C-alpha positions as CSV (number, residue, x, y, z in Angstrom):
1,X,7.5,-13.4,7.5
2,X,6.4,-11.2,4.6
3,X,6.0,-12.4,1.0
4,X,6.8,-10.2,-2.0
5,X,3.7,-8.0,-2.7
6,X,2.4,-7.1,-6.2
7,X,2.4,-3.7,-7.9
8,X,-0.4,-1.5,-6.7
9,X,-0.9,-3.5,-3.5
10,X,-1.6,-1.8,-0.2
11,X,1.1,-2.6,2.4
12,X,1.7,-1.6,6.0
13,X,5.2,-0.9,7.4
14,X,6.0,-3.0,10.5
15,X,9.5,-1.8,11.2
16,X,11.8,1.2,10.7
17,X,11.2,4.9,11.2
18,X,8.1,4.7,9.1
19,X,6.5,1.9,11.2
20,X,2.7,2.2,11.2
21,X,2.4,3.9,7.8
22,X,0.5,2.6,4.8
23,X,2.0,2.6,1.3
24,X,1.3,1.4,-2.2
25,X,3.8,-0.8,-4.0
26,X,5.2,1.1,-7.0
27,X,8.0,-1.2,-8.0
28,X,10.4,-4.0,-7.3
29,X,14.2,-3.6,-7.1
30,X,16.0,-6.9,-6.7
31,X,15.1,-8.2,-3.2
32,X,13.6,-4.9,-2.2
33,X,10.1,-3.4,-2.6
34,X,9.7,0.2,-3.7
35,X,6.8,1.9,-1.8
36,X,5.4,5.4,-1.9
37,X,2.4,7.3,-0.5
38,X,2.4,10.4,-2.7
39,X,2.9,12.8,0.2
40,X,5.9,12.0,2.5
41,X,7.3,9.5,0.0
42,X,6.8,10.7,-3.6
43,X,7.0,8.6,-6.7
44,X,10.3,10.1,-7.8
45,X,11.9,9.0,-4.4
46,X,10.2,5.8,-3.4
47,X,11.3,4.0,-0.2
48,X,13.2,0.8,-0.6
49,X,11.8,-1.7,2.0
50,X,12.7,-5.3,2.9
51,X,9.5,-7.4,2.2
52,X,9.9,-8.9,5.6
53,X,9.3,-5.5,7.1
54,X,6.0,-5.1,5.3
55,X,2.6,-6.5,6.1
56,X,0.7,-7.2,2.8
57,X,-2.9,-6.1,2.9
58,X,-5.5,-7.9,0.7
59,X,-6.5,-4.8,-1.3
60,X,-4.8,-3.8,-4.6
61,X,-5.5,-1.0,-7.1
62,X,-5.6,-3.0,-10.4
63,X,-5.8,0.2,-12.6
64,X,-2.7,1.7,-10.9
65,X,-0.9,-1.7,-11.1
66,X,-1.5,-2.0,-14.9
67,X,-0.3,1.6,-15.4
68,X,2.8,0.9,-13.4
69,X,3.4,-2.3,-15.3
70,X,3.0,-0.5,-18.6
71,X,5.4,2.3,-17.5
72,X,2.8,5.0,-17.8
73,X,3.3,8.2,-15.8
74,X,1.4,8.4,-12.5
75,X,1.1,11.6,-10.5
76,X,1.5,11.8,-6.7
77,X,-2.0,13.1,-6.5
78,X,-3.3,9.9,-8.2
79,X,-1.3,7.8,-5.8
80,X,-2.7,9.6,-2.8
81,X,-6.2,9.2,-4.2
82,X,-5.7,5.4,-4.7
83,X,-4.2,5.0,-1.3
84,X,-7.1,6.9,0.3
85,X,-9.7,4.8,-1.5
86,X,-8.0,1.5,-0.5
87,X,-7.7,2.6,3.1
88,X,-11.3,3.7,3.2
89,X,-12.3,0.4,1.6
90,X,-10.3,-1.6,4.1
91,X,-11.7,0.3,7.0
92,X,-15.3,-0.2,5.8
93,X,-14.8,-4.0,5.5
94,X,-13.1,-4.4,8.9
95,X,-15.5,-5.0,11.8
96,X,-15.3,-2.4,14.5
97,X,-14.0,-3.0,18.0
98,X,-16.8,-4.1,20.3
99,X,-19.6,-2.2,18.4
100,X,-21.0,-5.1,16.4
101,X,-24.7,-5.8,16.6
102,X,-25.7,-8.6,18.9
103,X,-27.5,-11.6,17.4
104,X,-30.8,-12.7,18.9
């Protein structure tokens, strides 16, 4: 169902108590994906999720991903900002429900 996402990738939880929440991938632990959002799930206590229970979004924060790969310290504030930017970017590229301009 779900493939393993990459570091810094935006994901959407499809099952569990956190169903419906967006996270960023902050690590991989065996067959689990470590996700955090910087507010309810902080970087020091990321949530371990089964990749099958996540829907991978197309957007990814490359700067955050390279810092995570290098092992640099990232703050929860930076994580919240990256998540906010990616969600805003995703919402601005997704067409609205029924409000599209008509052709002709």
